[in-house]
C-alpha positions in Angstrom: 203.6 91.4 53.7 203.9 94.5 55.9 200.5 93.8 57.4 201.6 90.3 58.1 204.7 91.5 59.9 202.8 94.2 61.8 200.2 91.7 63.1 202.4 89.9 65.7 203.9 93.3 66.7 200.4 94.8 67.3 199.3 91.7 69.3 202.4 91.9 71.5 201.9 95.6 72.1 198.2 95.0 72.9 199.2 92.3 75.3 201.8 94.5 77.0 199.2 97.3 77.3 196.7 95.0 78.9 199.2 93.7 81.3 200.1 97.3 82.3 196.5 98.2 82.8 195.8 95.1 84.9 198.9 95.9 87.0 197.8 99.5 87.5 194.3 98.2 88.5 195.7 95.9 91.0 198.0 98.6 92.4 194.9 100.7 93.2 194.3 98.7 96.4 196.7 99.9 99.0 195.9 98.5 102.5 198.1 101.1 104.2 196.1 103.9 102.5 192.8 102.2 103.3 193.6 102.0 107.0 195.4 105.4 107.0 198.7 104.1 108.5 202.3 104.2 107.4 204.4 101.3 106.1 206.4 101.4 109.3 203.4 101.2 111.6 203.3 98.7 114.4 200.7 96.0 114.8 199.2 97.9 117.7 198.7 101.0 115.5 197.2 98.9 112.7 194.8 97.2 115.0 193.8 100.5 116.6 193.1 102.1 113.1 191.1 99.0 112.0 188.9 99.1 115.1 188.2 102.8 114.6 187.3 102.5 110.9 185.3 99.3 111.4 183.1 100.9 114.0 182.6 103.9 111.7 181.8 102.0 108.5 180.0 98.9 109.8 176.9 98.4 107.6 174.7 97.9 110.7 175.6 101.4 112.0 176.5 103.4 108.8 173.6 103.8 106.4 175.8 105.2 103.6 175.2 103.3 100.3 178.9 102.6 100.0 179.4 101.6 103.7 179.4 97.8 103.0 182.1 98.1 100.2 184.1 100.4 102.4 183.8 97.9 105.3 184.9 95.0 103.1 188.0 97.0 102.0 188.9 97.8 105.6 188.5 94.2 106.7 190.6 93.0 103.7 193.3 95.6 104.4 193.5 94.5 108.1 193.6 90.9 107.0 196.7 91.6 104.9 198.5 93.9 107.4 197.8 91.8 110.5 199.5 88.8 108.8 203.3 89.3 108.7 203.7 87.0 105.7 201.0 88.7 103.6 202.3 92.1 104.7 205.8 91.2 103.6 204.6 89.9 100.2 202.7 93.1 99.7 205.7 95.3 100.6 207.9 93.3 98.3 205.7 92.6 95.3 202.7 94.9 95.8 200.4 91.9 96.3 199.6 89.7 99.4 199.3 86.4 97.4 201.5 83.4 97.9 203.0 81.3 95.1 201.5 77.9 94.5 204.3 75.9 92.9 205.8 78.9 91.1 208.3 81.5 92.0 207.2 84.9 93.3 208.4 86.5 90.1 206.2 84.1 88.0 203.3 84.7 90.3 203.5 88.5 89.6 203.8 88.0 85.9 200.6 85.9 85.5 198.4 87.0 88.3 197.3 90.4 86.9 196.9 88.9 83.4 194.5 86.4 85.0 192.4 89.3 86.4 192.1 91.0 83.1 191.0 87.8 81.2 188.9 85.0 82.7 190.6 81.6 82.7 189.7 78.5 84.6 191.5 78.9 87.9 192.4 75.2 88.0 194.7 75.8 85.0 196.9 78.4 86.7 196.3 77.3 90.3 195.9 80.9 91.4 193.2 82.4 93.6 191.6 85.0 91.4 190.4 88.3 92.7 188.1 87.7 95.7 185.7 90.5 94.7 185.0 88.9 91.3 184.7 85.5 92.9 182.1 86.7 95.5 180.1 88.8 93.0 177.4 86.2 92.8 177.2 85.9 96.6 176.9 89.6 97.4 173.2 89.6 97.7 173.3 86.6 100.1 176.0 88.0 102.5 174.9 87.8 106.1 176.0 89.9 109.1 175.7 88.9 112.7 172.8 91.2 113.6 170.9 90.4 110.4 171.3 86.7 111.1 170.1 86.9 114.7 167.2 89.4 114.1 165.9 88.3 110.7 167.3 84.9 109.5 166.7 82.9 112.7 163.1 83.9 113.2 162.5 83.4 109.4 163.9 79.9 109.7 160.6 78.9 111.4 158.9 79.5 108.1 161.5 78.2 105.6 164.8 76.4 105.8 168.1 78.2 105.0 171.1 76.9 103.2 174.2 78.8 104.3 177.8 78.6 102.9 180.8 79.7 104.9 183.6 80.9 102.7 186.8 83.0 102.9 189.6 84.5 100.8 192.4 82.4 99.4 190.2 79.3 99.7 190.7 77.0 96.7 188.1 74.5 97.8 185.6 77.4 97.9 186.4 78.1 94.3 186.0 74.5 93.3 182.5 74.2 94.8 181.3 77.6 93.5 179.7 76.5 90.2 177.7 73.8 92.0 176.7 76.2 94.8 175.6 78.9 92.4 173.4 76.5 90.4 171.8 74.9 93.5 171.4 78.3 95.2 169.4 79.7 92.3 167.3 76.5 92.0 166.5 76.2 95.7 165.8 79.9 96.1 163.1 79.7 93.4 161.5 76.9 95.5 161.4 78.9 98.6 164.7 78.0 100.4 166.6 80.9 102.0 170.2 81.3 100.9 173.0 82.8 102.9 176.7 83.3 102.6 179.0 84.1 105.5 182.5 85.4 104.8 184.6 84.1 107.7 187.3 86.7 107.2 184.8 89.6 107.6 182.3 88.0 109.9 184.4 86.0 112.3 181.9 86.4 115.1 179.0 85.0 113.0 181.2 82.1 111.7 182.2 81.2 115.3 178.5 81.5 116.4 177.5 79.0 113.6 180.3 76.6 114.7 182.1 76.7 111.4 185.8 76.3 112.0 186.9 75.6 108.5 186.1 76.8 105.0 184.2 75.9 102.9 181.4 74.7 105.2 177.7 74.3 104.3 175.0 74.2 106.9 171.2 74.1 107.1 169.2 76.3 109.4 165.6 75.4 110.3 163.5 76.2 113.4 166.6 77.9 114.8 168.6 74.6 114.7 171.9 74.3 112.8 172.7 71.1 110.9 176.0 70.7 109.0 176.3 69.2 105.5 178.9 66.4 105.4 178.6 64.9 101.9 180.1 65.6 98.5 179.1 69.0 97.1 176.9 68.0 94.2 173.4 69.1 93.2 171.6 65.9 94.3 173.2 65.8 97.7 172.4 69.4 98.4 168.8 69.0 97.4 168.5 65.8 99.5 170.1 67.6 102.5 167.5 70.4 102.3 164.7 67.9 102.0 166.0 66.0 105.0 165.8 69.2 107.1 162.0 69.2 106.7 159.8 67.1 109.1 158.6 63.8 107.6 154.9 64.3 108.4 154.3 67.5 106.5 152.4 65.9 103.6 150.2 62.9 103.8 149.8 60.4 100.9 146.2 60.4 99.9 144.3 57.6 98.1 140.7 56.5 97.6 140.8 54.8 101.0 141.8 57.7 103.2 140.7 60.9 101.5 137.4 61.1 103.3 139.1 60.8 106.7 141.7 63.3 105.7 139.3 66.0 104.5 136.9 65.4 107.5 139.6 66.3 109.9 139.0 70.0 109.3 136.7 70.2 112.4 139.3 68.5 114.7 142.3 70.5 113.4 140.3 73.7 112.7 142.2 74.1 109.4 141.4 74.0 105.7 142.8 70.9 103.9 144.8 71.1 100.6 145.1 68.4 98.0 147.7 68.5 95.2 147.1 66.2 92.3 150.3 65.5 90.2 151.8 62.7 88.1 155.1 62.6 90.0 155.6 59.4 92.2 157.3 61.4 95.0 156.1 64.6 96.6 157.8 67.5 94.9 160.2 69.5 97.1 158.3 72.7 96.3 155.2 71.2 97.8 157.0 70.1 100.9 158.5 73.6 101.4 155.0 75.1 100.9 153.6 72.7 103.5 156.3 73.7 106.0 155.6 77.4 105.4 151.8 77.1 105.9 151.8 74.2 108.4 150.2 76.4 111.1 147.2 77.3 108.8 146.7 74.4 106.5 147.0 70.6 106.3 148.4 69.1 103.1 147.8 65.9 101.2 149.4 64.6 98.0 147.6 62.5 95.4 149.8 60.6 92.8 147.3 60.3 89.9 149.4 57.6 88.2 148.9 55.3 91.1 146.2 52.6 91.2 143.7 53.3 93.9 143.2 57.0 93.1 140.7 56.7 90.2 137.6 57.4 92.3 139.2 60.5 93.9 140.2 61.8 90.4 136.8 61.2 88.9 134.9 62.7 91.8 136.7 66.0 91.6 137.1 65.9 87.8 140.9 66.0 87.8 143.0 66.5 84.7 145.7 63.9 85.2 148.1 65.7 82.9 148.0 69.1 84.7 149.0 69.6 88.3 145.9 70.7 90.3 145.7 72.2 93.8 142.4 72.2 95.7 141.4 73.7 99.0 138.6 72.1 101.1 137.0 73.9 104.0 133.8 73.0 105.9 132.3 71.0 102.9 134.4 68.1 101.7 132.2 67.2 98.8 133.2 70.4 96.9 136.5 72.3 97.0 136.3 75.9 98.2 139.0 77.0 95.6 141.0 75.4 92.8 144.1 76.3 90.8 145.6 74.4 87.8 148.9 75.1 86.0 151.3 73.1 84.0 154.2 74.7 85.8 153.4 75.3 89.5 155.5 78.3 90.6 156.0 79.3 94.1 154.4 82.7 93.6 151.3 81.2 92.2 151.0 78.8 95.1 151.6 81.5 97.7 148.9 83.8 96.2 146.5 80.9 96.1 147.1 79.7 99.7 147.3 83.1 101.3 143.7 83.7 100.2 142.5 80.4 101.8 144.3 80.3 105.1 141.2 80.1 107.2 137.9 78.3 107.3 134.7 80.1 106.3 133.7 80.3 110.0 136.8 79.2 111.9 136.7 78.3 115.6 138.7 80.7 117.8 141.0 78.2 119.6 143.9 80.6 120.5 144.8 84.2 120.8 147.1 84.2 117.7 144.2 83.0 115.4 141.9 85.6 116.9 144.4 88.4 116.2 144.9 87.2 112.6 141.2 86.8 111.9 140.3 90.1 113.5 143.3 92.5 113.1 143.5 95.8 114.9 142.1 98.7 113.0 145.0 100.8 111.7 143.1 103.1 109.4 139.6 103.5 108.0 140.4 101.4 104.9 141.9 98.6 107.0 138.8 98.3 109.2 137.7 94.7 109.6 134.6 93.5 111.6 134.4 90.1 113.0 131.0 88.3 113.3 131.4 85.7 116.1 128.9 82.9 117.0 129.1 82.1 120.7 127.7 78.6 120.9 128.0 75.2 122.6 129.2 71.7 121.5 127.1 68.8 120.5 124.1 68.0 118.3 121.9 70.4 120.2 123.8 73.4 118.6 124.5 71.8 115.2 121.5 73.4 113.5 122.3 76.9 114.7 126.0 76.5 113.6 125.0 75.3 110.1 122.7 78.3 109.7 125.5 80.6 110.7 127.9 78.9 108.3 125.5 79.2 105.4 125.1 82.9 106.2 128.9 83.3 106.3 129.4 81.6 102.9 126.7 83.8 101.3 128.1 87.1 102.7 131.8 86.7 102.4 133.5 90.1 102.0 137.0 91.6 102.6 135.8 93.7 105.5 134.0 90.8 107.2 135.4 87.8 109.0 133.2 85.0 110.4 134.2 82.8 113.4 132.6 80.8 116.2 133.7 79.9 119.7 132.6 77.3 122.3 131.4 79.0 125.5 132.5 76.1 127.7 136.1 76.1 126.4 136.5 79.9 126.5 134.2 81.0 129.4 136.0 84.3 130.0 135.5 85.4 126.4 131.8 84.5 126.5 131.1 86.2 129.9 132.8 89.4 128.8 130.5 89.7 125.7 127.2 88.3 127.0 127.4 89.6 130.6 126.0 86.3 131.7 122.5 87.4 130.7 119.7 84.9 131.3 118.3 85.1 127.7 121.5 83.7 126.3 121.9 80.9 128.9 122.0 77.5 127.1 121.6 79.2 123.7 123.7 80.6 120.9 124.4 84.3 120.4 126.0 86.4 117.6 128.3 89.3 118.4 129.8 91.8 115.9 133.1 93.2 117.2 136.1 95.3 116.2 139.5 95.1 117.9 140.9 98.5 118.9 144.3 97.6 120.3 146.5 94.7 121.2 145.8 95.1 124.9 142.4 93.4 124.4 140.1 96.5 124.0 137.2 95.9 121.6 133.9 97.6 120.7 131.0 95.3 119.9 127.3 94.8 119.6 125.3 91.6 120.3 122.1 90.7 118.6 119.2 91.4 120.9 117.9 87.9 120.9 119.6 84.5 120.9 120.6 83.1 117.5 118.3 80.4 116.2 119.4 80.5 112.6 115.9 81.4 111.3 115.2 83.7 108.3 114.3 86.5 110.7 117.7 86.1 112.5 119.4 86.3 109.1 117.6 89.4 108.1 118.4 91.1 111.4 122.1 90.3 111.2 122.3 91.4 107.5 120.6 94.7 108.3 123.1 95.3 111.2 126.0 94.7 108.8 124.6 97.1 106.2 124.2 99.8 108.8 127.7 99.2 110.1 129.1 100.1 106.7 127.8 103.7 107.0 127.7 104.0 110.8 130.7 102.5 112.7 129.3 104.0 115.9 126.7 101.2 115.8 129.2 99.2 117.9 128.4 101.1 121.1 129.5 98.6 123.8 133.1 98.4 124.9 135.1 95.9 127.0 138.6 94.4 127.4 139.0 90.7 126.6 141.5 88.4 128.2 143.8 86.3 126.0 142.2 83.1 124.7 143.8 79.9 126.0 145.3 77.5 123.4 142.8 74.7 123.1 144.9 72.6 120.7 148.2 72.9 122.6 149.8 69.5 123.4 150.0 68.3 126.9 153.1 69.1 129.0 154.3 65.5 129.0 154.1 65.4 125.2 156.0 68.6 124.8 158.6 67.4 127.2 158.9 64.1 125.4 159.5 65.8 122.0 162.0 68.3 123.5 163.9 65.4 125.0 163.8 63.5 121.7 165.2 66.5 119.9 168.0 66.9 122.4 169.0 63.2 122.1 169.0 63.4 118.3 171.1 66.6 118.4 173.6 64.9 120.7 173.7 61.8 118.4 174.3 63.9 115.3 177.0 65.9 117.1 178.7 62.8 118.3 179.1 61.3 114.8 179.4 64.4 112.6 180.9 67.3 114.6 184.6 68.0 114.1 187.1 67.5 117.0 187.1 71.2 118.0 183.3 71.1 118.5 183.6 67.8 120.4 186.3 68.9 122.8 184.0 70.4 125.5 181.9 67.2 125.5 185.0 64.9 125.5 186.6 67.0 128.3 183.4 66.7 130.4 183.2 62.9 129.7 186.8 62.2 130.6 186.6 64.4 133.7 183.6 62.5 134.9 185.3 59.1 134.3 188.5 60.3 136.0 186.6 61.4 139.1 184.6 58.1 139.1 187.6 55.8 138.9 189.6 58.0 141.2 186.9 57.7 143.8 186.7 53.9 143.4 190.5 53.6 143.8 190.7 55.8 146.8 187.8 53.9 148.4 189.4 50.6 147.7 192.7 51.7 149.5 190.6 53.2 152.3 188.7 49.9 152.8 191.9 47.9 152.9 193.4 50.3 155.4 190.2 50.1 157.6 190.4 46.3 157.4 193.9 46.3 158.7 193.1 48.8 161.5 189.7 47.5 162.4 188.9 46.7 166.1 189.3 43.1 167.3 186.3 40.7 167.0 183.8 40.3 169.8 185.2 36.9 170.7 188.8 38.1 170.9 187.8 41.2 172.9 185.8 39.1 175.4 188.6 36.6 175.7 191.1 39.4 176.4 188.9 40.9 179.0 188.7 37.7 181.0 192.5 37.8 181.3 192.8 41.5 182.4 191.4 43.5 185.3 188.6 45.8 184.5 190.1 48.6 186.7 193.2 48.8 184.5 191.8 51.1 181.8 195.0 51.6 179.7 195.6 47.9 179.3 191.9 47.1 178.7 191.6 49.9 176.1 194.7 48.6 174.3 193.0 45.2 173.9 189.6 46.6 172.9 190.7 49.6 170.7 193.4 49.5 168.1 196.2 52.0 168.3 194.8 54.2 165.5 191.2 53.8 166.7 191.3 55.5 170.0 188.7 57.9 171.3 190.0 61.4 171.8 188.2 63.0 174.8 189.4 66.5 175.9 188.4 68.4 179.0 186.2 71.4 178.4 187.8 74.4 180.1 187.6 78.1 180.0 190.7 78.1 177.6 189.2 76.0 174.8 185.5 76.9 175.6 185.1 79.3 172.7 186.8 77.0 170.0 185.1 73.8 171.2 181.6 75.2 171.7 180.8 78.8 171.2 182.5 79.1 167.8 182.0 75.5 166.7 181.5 75.2 163.0 177.9 74.8 161.7 176.8 71.2 161.6 179.3 70.1 164.3 178.4 69.0 167.8 180.4 68.5 171.0 179.3 65.5 173.1 180.2 66.4 176.7 180.3 63.9 179.6 179.7 65.3 183.1 182.0 63.7 185.8 183.6 64.3 189.1 187.2 63.7 190.3 186.1 60.5 192.0 184.2 59.1 189.1 186.5 60.3 186.3 188.4 57.0 185.5 185.4 54.7 185.6 183.1 57.0 183.6 185.7 57.8 180.9 186.3 54.1 180.4 182.6 53.4 179.9 182.1 56.6 177.8 185.0 55.7 175.4 183.5 52.2 174.9 180.0 53.5 174.3 180.9 56.2 171.7 183.7 54.4 170.0 181.6 53.3 167.0 180.6 56.9 166.4 184.1 58.3 166.2 184.1 57.9 162.4 181.9 61.0 162.1 184.0 64.2 161.6 181.1 66.4 162.9 181.2 64.9 166.4 183.7 66.0 169.1 184.0 64.4 172.5 184.8 66.2 175.8 184.2 65.9 179.5 183.3 68.6 182.1 184.4 68.6 185.7 181.3 68.9 187.9 183.5 70.1 190.8 184.6 73.1 188.9 181.7 74.1 186.7 178.5 73.1 188.6 176.9 76.6 188.1 177.4 76.5 184.3 175.7 73.0 184.1 172.8 74.0 186.4 172.1 77.1 184.2 171.8 74.9 181.1 169.7 72.3 182.8 167.1 74.9 183.8 166.1 75.0 180.1 165.4 71.3 180.2 163.3 71.2 183.4 159.9 70.8 181.8 160.7 68.3 179.0 163.3 66.3 180.9 162.8 66.6 184.8 166.0 66.0 186.7 165.7 63.2 189.3 166.2 64.0 192.9 169.4 62.1 193.4 171.8 63.4 196.0 175.4 62.7 196.7 176.8 61.4 200.0 176.4 64.8 201.7 172.7 65.0 200.7 173.2 68.7 199.9 173.7 68.8 196.2 172.3 66.8 193.2 174.5 64.3 191.6 174.9 65.1 187.9 177.7 62.6 187.2 177.0 60.5 184.2 174.9 63.2 182.4 175.8 63.6 178.7 175.0 66.8 176.8 175.2 67.1 173.0 175.9 70.8 172.4 175.3 72.5 169.1 177.3 75.8 169.4 176.1 77.3 166.2 172.4 76.9 166.6 172.5 77.2 170.4 170.7 74.1 171.5 171.5 70.9 173.4 170.2 67.3 173.8 170.3 65.6 177.2 171.2 62.1 178.2 170.1 61.2 181.8 172.1 58.5 183.6 170.7 55.0 183.7 169.3 54.2 187.1 170.2 50.8 188.3 166.6 49.7 189.0 165.4 50.2 185.4 164.7 47.2 183.3 165.6 44.8 186.0 169.1 46.1 186.5 170.6 46.0 190.0 173.2 48.3 191.5 175.5 45.6 192.6 175.6 43.6 189.4 177.8 43.9 186.4 175.0 43.0 184.1 175.2 44.6 180.7 177.1 47.6 181.8 179.8 47.3 179.2 178.2 45.9 176.1 176.9 42.6 174.6 180.6 41.8 174.0 180.9 40.7 177.6 178.2 38.0 177.6 180.7 35.2 177.5 182.8 36.6 180.3 180.3 37.7 182.9 181.1 35.0 185.3 184.8 35.5 185.0 184.8 39.3 185.2 186.2 40.9 188.3 184.9 44.3 189.0 184.1 46.2 192.2 180.5 47.0 193.1 181.3 50.8 193.2 182.9 50.7 189.8 180.1 48.7 188.3 177.4 51.1 189.7 179.2 54.1 188.3 179.7 52.6 184.8 176.1 51.5 184.8 175.0 55.1 184.6 176.1 55.2 180.9 174.1 52.1 180.1 172.4 52.5 176.6 174.4 55.6 175.8 175.1 54.1 172.3 171.4 53.9 171.6 171.0 57.6 172.6 173.9 58.4 170.2 172.1 56.7 167.3 169.0 58.8 168.0 171.2 61.9 168.1 172.6 61.2 164.6 169.1 60.4 163.4 167.9 63.8 164.7 165.0 62.3 166.7 166.1 63.6 170.1 164.4 66.6 171.8 166.3 69.8 171.5 166.5 72.5 174.2 167.3 75.9 172.9 169.0 78.6 175.0 169.4 82.4 174.3 173.2 82.3 174.6 176.0 80.2 175.9 176.9 81.2 179.5 180.5 81.9 180.4 182.6 79.1 181.7 184.4 80.5 184.7 
């Protein structure tokens, strides 16, 4: 009876003791003590202390065994104290957690008990201790430098499955059992696993584009792909499988196995066949094919399928045991075989790593040459390469077969056999054979050893060309035996240039695949990226649309304005001219030119000379008309009519220069045009000075050159001095008989005949340019 009464009391005491121990354990973590700040410290002091400690204890810089745990504590302490709500909870209750449907008092009662005993978190709806929750992920934790320097390069050999998590993330807790199971399963198959804690590695999480937790993504060939389905085992396995290229493994039957195995010569690779009773290619085999895709070609034979009986019987396959065969130069017999009821990754890796190269591989690129013939690092790691330098075609087939037979019979760890085509790698052949006559058009054998990565080698060539005879075999075998005891036998030395890649795809093919990858990435981002990731693209798209529609609207209003302000039609202009006198320029211009379409012609004087010419902006030109006081009115009328259609160009300015005031300035310029454009000997009424009225100069002030328009002489092209023919424009054809103009006015205006055609050539840039050293002063 007393024991019965004592039982409940002991249980209650034990429970109370456990609660006290759990509370004391939780109280051990004090973020103020971790950061070394007081409870009244400001956010600036807390941030300063965090930065100092983070630099000191970052795992990439601090090699102390406990640096990573210390860094996690520092980050967790800063996460609590930098958040005012979490800091207030810690100051009040000694814990930074928030209640989830319970009061803060109830939260404190049950939280520590939950840490002492494991319960399903979904029952209490509490986030249990993050250190216990992340215990299974610790070996997968990634830091930014580790990701950039190690994980990204390694993703070209195997895909990575990466989880983004954080503290106080209930969804992270819910997917953890599935994640743990799938991570263990895929890691055993050869998939890389990574975990990024967004709270401690914000830079890496932002770099990966993960803006919420939990997130799962795949990394392969340096490319990131996000997982968007329900987190279950089948979906995750399928996601990893979809990361892999679809052409890694070829399905092999009785109809295509000969073609597949015969491709060893074209691809310069051994070929691997896996015989299994699974209808689909196992994920392990696909991952293996991806890892060794640069060295081997892979085929899969489903032994339960009709159409594989001949293949299975020829190679004596046990249909109940998975079998892997490697075929090299001879397709009738495998070079190596492995059988196991449970094909493990380690077994496959050991098997394939010993069969990565053909027995006498062809040197098609520098990487293959370096792997077949590594640089000597020590005496024990010394490797000699026996290279056959030969040609292509049936002429050299017999010598190659003899060399291959010798290689198969003398396979050793310290010897590697290879061959090379002289025509495809001429620099390599010339460096070793010195273009000697005895080797011309024949095969040769060279024994070499690489000394450094800069191309330095020591070598010895067989004295005579390689014929593949028994005598050649004995000579080569004797040299190899001597080489084991006397490395100095390789007495010649040279430096080889890098081999060119014979199997590299053409530029257009590489460009096509790069473009295709970019389009697929954009398509995937368009439908699967979250809004934060899509904001830059959407912003760019809407900006482009806004600019496009804005331009269209502005152009539409501009066109309507131009229509309202456009000059009158030719018929209206001709009719108006018949009613008005040609000598009245103001009235005539009002009928020809709309009010807003006038031609602004300013006089070029010493006041505006610098701004209108010397300091004229690049790309701008000033078109200057030369006139005198007596011809000013008539020439300005004609000049305005001729250049009106060119006033829409903002780079053209129009001026006139008084010949009476600035004759010396003009004659100085025209001296530079004497050869290319001789000035006619026209004289004015005093017969003392040349008449330059009607000359037009297009002056480029920035580049210091000008183009010259010479006045139209009345006798050219049938024109007469006393006629009004064509002196205005084709607009006047209907009113010639009615036009009233004086002979003097008509002859003066006729000087600018065809000025508009000259202006068109000016804009085309087809006029001759006369350069001057500097612009003279305009006095």
